[in-house]
C-alpha positions as CSV (number, residue, x, y, z in Angstrom):
1,M,9.8,21.6,16.0
2,I,10.6,21.3,12.3
3,V,10.2,24.2,9.8
4,V,10.2,23.3,6.1
5,K,10.7,26.5,4.2
6,N,10.9,27.5,0.5
7,A,8.7,24.7,-0.5
8,Q,6.0,24.0,-3.3
9,V,3.5,22.4,-1.0
10,Y,0.6,20.1,-2.4
11,T,-2.0,20.5,0.2
12,E,-5.3,18.5,0.1
13,S,-6.9,21.3,-2.0
14,E,-4.2,23.4,-3.6
15,I,-0.6,23.8,-4.5
16,I,1.1,26.6,-2.6
17,P,4.1,27.7,-4.8
18,E,6.2,29.2,-2.0
19,A,5.3,28.1,1.5
20,R,6.4,27.2,4.9
21,V,5.3,23.9,6.8
22,V,5.6,24.0,10.6
23,I,5.8,20.6,12.3
24,R,5.3,20.3,16.0
25,D,4.9,17.1,18.1
26,G,4.5,14.9,15.2
27,L,1.7,16.8,13.5
28,I,1.3,19.4,10.8
29,E,0.7,22.5,12.8
30,Q,0.7,25.3,10.2
31,I,1.0,25.8,6.5
32,V,1.8,29.4,5.5
33,A,1.8,30.9,2.1
34,K,4.5,33.4,1.1
35,D,2.5,36.5,1.8
36,G,1.8,35.2,5.5
37,L,5.5,34.2,6.2
38,A,6.9,35.5,9.4
39,E,10.6,36.6,9.2
40,D,11.4,35.0,12.6
41,I,11.9,31.3,13.0
42,P,12.2,30.1,16.6
43,P,15.9,29.4,17.5
44,Q,15.0,26.0,18.7
45,A,13.4,24.9,15.4
46,Q,15.1,22.4,13.0
47,V,14.8,24.0,9.6
48,I,14.8,22.3,6.3
49,D,15.3,24.4,3.2
50,A,13.3,22.7,0.5
51,K,14.9,24.9,-2.1
52,H,11.8,25.4,-4.0
53,E,11.2,21.7,-4.5
54,Y,8.0,19.8,-3.9
55,V,6.6,18.7,-0.4
56,I,4.0,15.9,-0.8
57,P,2.4,13.5,1.5
58,G,4.4,10.3,2.3
59,F,3.5,7.1,0.4
60,I,1.3,4.4,2.0
61,D,1.9,0.8,1.0
62,T,-1.3,-1.2,1.8
63,H,0.2,-4.4,0.5
64,I,3.7,-5.4,1.5
65,H,4.9,-8.8,3.0
66,G,8.5,-7.8,3.8
67,A,11.7,-6.0,3.1
68,A,15.5,-6.1,4.0
69,G,15.3,-9.7,5.0
70,A,12.3,-9.5,7.2
71,D,8.8,-10.7,6.7
72,V,5.5,-10.2,8.4
73,M,5.1,-13.9,8.8
74,D,8.4,-14.1,10.8
75,A,6.0,-12.9,13.7
76,M,8.8,-11.3,15.5
77,P,9.0,-7.6,16.6
78,D,12.3,-7.2,15.1
79,A,10.9,-8.1,11.7
80,L,8.4,-5.3,11.7
81,Q,11.0,-3.0,13.2
82,T,13.3,-3.8,10.3
83,M,10.7,-3.2,7.7
84,A,9.8,0.2,9.6
85,E,13.2,1.4,9.4
86,F,13.9,0.4,5.9
87,L,10.8,1.7,4.0
88,P,11.4,5.6,4.6
89,K,14.2,5.2,2.1
90,E,11.7,4.8,-0.7
91,G,9.2,7.3,0.7
92,T,6.9,5.0,2.5
93,T,5.8,6.5,5.7
94,A,3.1,3.9,6.6
95,F,2.0,0.4,5.6
96,L,-0.3,-2.5,6.2
97,A,1.6,-5.5,7.3
98,T,0.5,-8.1,4.8
99,T,0.1,-11.8,6.0
100,I,0.1,-14.8,3.5
101,T,-2.0,-18.0,3.3
102,Q,-0.4,-20.4,5.9
103,A,-1.3,-22.7,8.7
104,T,-3.8,-21.1,11.2
105,E,-1.2,-21.1,14.1
106,K,1.3,-19.1,12.0
107,I,-1.3,-16.5,10.9
108,E,-2.2,-16.2,14.4
109,Q,1.4,-15.6,15.7
110,A,1.7,-12.9,13.0
111,L,-1.4,-11.2,14.0
112,R,-0.5,-11.2,17.7
113,N,2.9,-9.7,16.8
114,I,1.3,-6.9,14.9
115,A,-1.2,-6.3,17.7
116,N,1.5,-5.8,20.2
117,F,3.9,-3.8,17.9
118,K,4.4,-0.2,19.0
119,S,5.5,1.9,15.9
120,K,8.3,4.3,16.8
121,P,8.3,7.9,15.6
122,G,10.6,8.5,12.8
123,K,10.0,5.1,11.2
124,S,7.3,4.0,8.8
125,E,4.2,3.2,10.8
126,V,2.3,-0.1,10.8
127,I,-1.2,1.1,10.4
128,G,-2.8,-2.4,10.4
129,V,-3.2,-5.7,8.8
130,H,-3.8,-6.8,5.2
131,L,-5.1,-10.3,5.5
132,E,-4.3,-11.8,2.1
133,G,-5.9,-15.2,2.1
134,P,-6.4,-18.0,3.3
135,F,-10.1,-17.5,2.0
136,V,-8.9,-17.7,-1.7
137,E,-9.3,-20.0,-4.8
138,K,-6.9,-22.8,-5.3
139,T,-6.7,-22.5,-9.1
140,K,-5.5,-18.9,-8.7
141,A,-3.3,-19.4,-5.7
142,G,-0.2,-17.9,-7.3
143,A,2.4,-17.8,-4.6
144,Q,-0.2,-18.5,-1.9
145,P,0.5,-22.2,-0.4
146,V,-2.3,-24.2,-1.7
147,E,-2.4,-26.7,1.1
148,Y,-3.4,-24.1,3.6
149,I,-6.3,-22.4,1.5
150,Q,-9.7,-22.8,3.2
151,K,-13.3,-21.7,2.6
152,P,-14.5,-18.3,4.2
153,N,-15.2,-18.7,7.9
154,M,-16.6,-15.8,9.8
155,G,-16.0,-17.4,13.3
156,L,-12.4,-17.7,12.5
157,F,-12.1,-14.3,11.0
158,N,-13.5,-12.8,14.2
159,R,-10.9,-14.7,16.3
160,W,-8.3,-13.3,14.0
161,Q,-9.6,-9.7,14.3
162,E,-9.6,-10.1,18.1
163,L,-6.1,-11.4,18.3
164,A,-5.1,-8.5,15.9
165,G,-6.5,-6.0,18.2
166,N,-9.0,-5.0,15.5
167,K,-6.3,-4.0,13.3
168,I,-7.3,-6.1,10.2
169,K,-8.1,-3.1,7.8
170,M,-8.1,-5.1,4.6
171,I,-8.8,-8.7,3.5
172,T,-8.2,-10.4,0.1
173,L,-10.5,-13.2,-0.7
174,A,-12.1,-15.1,-3.5
175,P,-15.9,-13.8,-3.6
176,E,-17.0,-16.9,-5.5
177,H,-16.7,-18.9,-2.3
178,D,-19.2,-16.5,-0.5
179,P,-22.0,-16.6,-3.2
180,E,-24.7,-15.4,-0.7
181,G,-22.4,-12.6,0.3
182,N,-22.9,-12.9,4.1
183,F,-19.2,-12.8,5.1
184,I,-18.6,-10.0,2.6
185,R,-21.3,-7.9,3.8
186,Y,-20.3,-8.5,7.4
187,L,-16.7,-7.4,6.6
188,N,-17.8,-4.3,4.8
189,E,-20.2,-3.3,7.6
190,T,-17.6,-3.6,10.1
191,G,-15.2,-1.4,8.2
192,V,-12.8,-3.9,6.6
193,T,-12.1,-3.2,3.0
194,V,-13.0,-6.3,1.0
195,S,-10.5,-6.9,-2.0
196,A,-11.2,-9.7,-4.3
197,G,-8.1,-11.5,-5.3
198,H,-6.7,-14.9,-6.1
199,T,-10.1,-15.5,-7.6
200,D,-11.6,-17.3,-10.5
201,A,-14.7,-15.1,-10.6
202,G,-16.1,-14.0,-13.9
203,F,-17.7,-10.6,-14.5
204,S,-21.1,-11.6,-13.4
205,E,-19.7,-12.9,-10.0
206,L,-17.8,-9.8,-9.5
207,K,-20.8,-7.6,-10.3
208,R,-22.8,-9.5,-7.6
209,A,-19.8,-9.2,-5.1
210,V,-19.6,-5.6,-5.6
211,R,-23.3,-5.2,-4.7
212,Q,-22.4,-7.3,-1.6
213,G,-19.6,-5.1,-0.5
214,V,-16.4,-5.9,-2.5
215,R,-14.7,-2.5,-3.2
216,Q,-11.1,-3.4,-4.5
217,L,-9.3,-5.9,-6.7
218,T,-5.8,-7.2,-5.2
219,H,-2.9,-6.8,-7.5
220,L,-5.0,-6.1,-10.6
221,C,-4.4,-8.5,-13.5
222,N,-2.6,-11.1,-11.4
223,A,-4.2,-14.3,-10.1
224,M,-7.5,-13.3,-11.6
225,N,-9.4,-13.7,-14.9
226,G,-8.4,-11.4,-17.7
227,I,-10.6,-9.8,-20.4
228,H,-12.2,-12.1,-22.9
229,H,-14.7,-11.0,-25.5
230,R,-17.5,-13.3,-24.1
231,D,-16.6,-12.6,-20.5
232,I,-14.6,-9.5,-19.4
233,G,-13.7,-11.1,-16.2
234,A,-12.3,-9.4,-13.1
235,V,-10.0,-7.2,-15.1
236,G,-12.8,-6.0,-17.2
237,A,-14.9,-5.5,-14.1
238,A,-12.2,-3.2,-12.7
239,L,-12.3,-1.1,-15.8
240,L,-16.2,-1.0,-15.9
241,L,-17.5,-0.8,-12.5
242,E,-17.0,2.6,-10.9
243,E,-17.3,1.1,-7.4
244,L,-14.1,-0.8,-7.7
245,H,-10.7,0.3,-6.8
246,A,-7.8,-1.8,-7.7
247,E,-4.3,-2.4,-6.4
248,L,-1.5,-2.1,-9.1
249,I,2.1,-3.4,-9.1
250,A,3.6,-1.0,-11.4
251,D,7.0,-2.7,-12.1
252,G,6.5,-3.6,-15.9
253,I,6.7,-7.4,-14.8
254,H,3.5,-8.1,-13.0
255,V,1.7,-5.8,-15.3
256,S,3.2,-4.9,-18.8
257,D,3.9,-1.2,-19.6
258,E,1.0,-1.3,-22.2
259,M,-1.4,-2.7,-19.7
260,L,-0.4,0.0,-17.2
261,Q,-1.3,2.4,-19.8
262,L,-4.6,0.8,-20.5
263,V,-5.6,0.4,-17.0
264,Y,-4.7,4.0,-16.2
265,H,-6.5,5.5,-19.1
266,N,-9.7,3.6,-18.2
267,M,-9.6,3.9,-14.4
268,G,-7.7,7.2,-13.8
269,S,-5.7,8.0,-10.6
270,G,-9.0,8.1,-8.6
271,R,-9.5,4.4,-8.5
272,L,-5.9,3.0,-8.5
273,T,-3.6,2.3,-5.5
274,L,0.1,1.6,-6.1
275,I,1.5,-1.1,-3.9
276,T,4.7,-3.1,-4.0
277,D,3.6,-6.6,-2.9
278,A,7.2,-6.9,-1.9
279,M,8.7,-9.8,-0.1
280,R,11.8,-10.1,2.2
281,A,14.3,-9.9,-0.6
282,K,13.6,-6.2,-1.4
283,G,16.7,-4.2,-0.8
284,L,19.0,-7.2,-0.7
285,P,21.1,-8.9,-3.4
286,P,19.9,-11.6,-5.7
287,G,19.9,-15.1,-4.4
288,D,17.8,-17.7,-2.8
289,Y,14.9,-16.7,-0.3
290,E,11.7,-17.8,0.9
291,L,8.0,-16.6,0.9
292,G,5.2,-18.5,2.9
293,G,7.6,-21.3,3.5
294,Q,8.4,-21.8,-0.2
295,P,11.7,-21.4,-1.8
296,V,12.0,-18.3,-3.9
297,K,14.7,-17.4,-6.6
298,V,15.4,-13.7,-6.7
299,T,17.2,-12.1,-9.8
300,E,17.9,-8.4,-10.5
301,D,14.3,-7.6,-11.2
302,R,12.0,-10.3,-9.9
303,A,11.2,-13.0,-7.4
304,V,9.8,-16.5,-8.6
305,L,8.9,-19.8,-7.3
306,A,10.7,-22.9,-8.6
307,D,7.9,-23.3,-11.3
308,G,8.5,-19.7,-12.4
309,T,5.4,-18.2,-10.8
310,L,5.9,-14.6,-9.5
311,A,6.4,-14.6,-5.7
312,G,5.6,-11.1,-4.9
313,S,8.1,-8.4,-6.0
314,I,11.3,-6.6,-4.9
315,L,9.7,-3.3,-6.2
316,S,10.0,-0.1,-4.1
317,M,7.3,2.5,-3.9
318,Q,9.6,5.2,-5.4
319,E,10.3,2.9,-8.4
320,A,6.5,2.4,-8.8
321,V,5.6,6.0,-8.6
322,K,8.5,6.9,-11.0
323,K,7.3,4.2,-13.5
324,M,4.0,5.6,-13.6
325,F,5.2,9.2,-13.9
326,K,7.4,8.5,-16.7
327,L,5.1,6.1,-18.7
328,L,1.9,8.0,-18.8
329,D,1.3,11.1,-20.8
330,G,-0.5,13.9,-18.9
331,I,0.1,12.2,-15.5
332,G,1.1,14.8,-12.8
333,I,2.3,14.9,-9.3
334,R,-1.3,15.4,-8.1
335,D,-2.2,12.0,-9.7
336,I,0.8,10.4,-8.1
337,I,-0.4,11.6,-4.7
338,Q,-3.8,10.3,-5.3
339,M,-2.5,6.8,-6.2
340,A,0.3,6.5,-3.5
341,S,-1.0,8.5,-0.6
342,V,-4.7,9.5,-0.8
343,N,-6.3,6.3,-2.1
344,P,-4.3,3.9,0.2
345,A,-5.1,6.0,3.1
346,K,-8.8,5.9,2.3
347,Q,-8.8,2.1,1.5
348,A,-7.0,1.5,4.9
349,G,-9.3,3.7,6.8
350,V,-6.7,6.2,8.0
351,Y,-7.4,9.3,5.9
352,D,-8.5,11.3,8.9
353,R,-4.8,11.4,10.0
354,K,-2.7,10.4,7.0
355,G,-2.6,10.7,3.1
356,S,-2.7,14.4,2.6
357,I,-1.0,17.5,3.9
358,T,-3.6,19.2,6.2
359,V,-3.1,21.0,9.4
360,G,-3.8,18.6,12.3
361,K,-2.8,15.4,10.4
362,D,0.3,13.3,11.0
363,A,3.5,15.1,9.7
364,D,4.4,12.2,7.0
365,L,6.0,14.3,4.3
366,L,8.4,13.8,1.4
367,I,10.5,16.5,-0.1
368,V,11.2,15.5,-3.9
369,D,12.4,16.9,-7.0
370,A,10.7,17.3,-10.4
371,E,11.6,13.6,-11.3
372,L,10.3,12.3,-7.8
373,N,13.8,11.6,-6.4
374,I,13.5,11.6,-2.6
375,K,15.4,14.4,-0.9
376,Y,13.8,14.0,2.8
377,T,11.2,11.6,4.3
378,I,9.7,12.8,7.4
379,C,7.8,10.3,9.5
380,R,5.5,11.7,12.1
381,G,7.6,14.8,12.6
382,I,10.9,13.2,12.5
383,I,13.4,13.1,9.7
384,A,13.7,9.4,8.8
385,H,15.8,9.6,5.5
386,I,17.9,12.1,3.6
387,G,18.5,11.3,0.0
């Protein structure tokens, strides 16, 4: 049992300025406002004094390939465990293990590994799979290995979903390669969030894809068509179409500070999901690494292929939320929670148990100060990190 006292708690519906959160068996058992505080705390309870700082939901990263030297495509339990142990340091209490376009057998090895992996309490939880590729557009491949890109294949996807133990929660694809929308509709109807990415689709194609079931854009502004005055492209579609959510890599590199401001002012926190798209070099020194079998040069602030193409990121979720918090006028902690916890939980289909501070949900909590520095990370009722 853990009791967090003297906390400003951001619940799903309100901010309780002085409250106590009681955690038992990995779940939020009770949230008590000041007037209802009991004086006695059970002697066996582990007590955390929040010192009047903020208690918010843990961050959820729905697009991450690796960290701390590990990569999802390593297809080894130790790789997922390394990521799960590392991520609480940056406030990430759950994540979608994200694959990359690769040979079929390598994708299948990664999916089997995720299906069999058992997340341990006190670590960031693997809540499913984000299948990025291989059903994407070659001219917008970015860091996706072009030689393994293929057309949408419903039979192959069904095989992969079975191998993954039905854990594929999200897929990135190029909707122009499914013009009739049969694959997109099927994915949408089976509860998989369909995200358009690595796509050459223009606005009219995206508008049609939204009618068919596309509900998100992958790493907005990257590997897609930008705004032109004769065709506002995929980026314009995100700004204009209310049905679309969008991932955002808020590092000032994938998307400039000015574009981050433009996107936020047009979409608001309700339709944006902060992600890292991080690769294995996150948390490690600059040097030579690899992504999807391709050599990657990592400097102090970015990861690039030999031709200079960005190859994922080395961004942390804490850096992403702090960037948005400091960059945008009028943004508040509630907006950060929306983009880093609520929206990703909903897009990954786990909002029934994660993404907000509500009695009965998983005790995935952060204690942060007014500048979003992390003091404590609690993963399913166990302290995972102390800042």
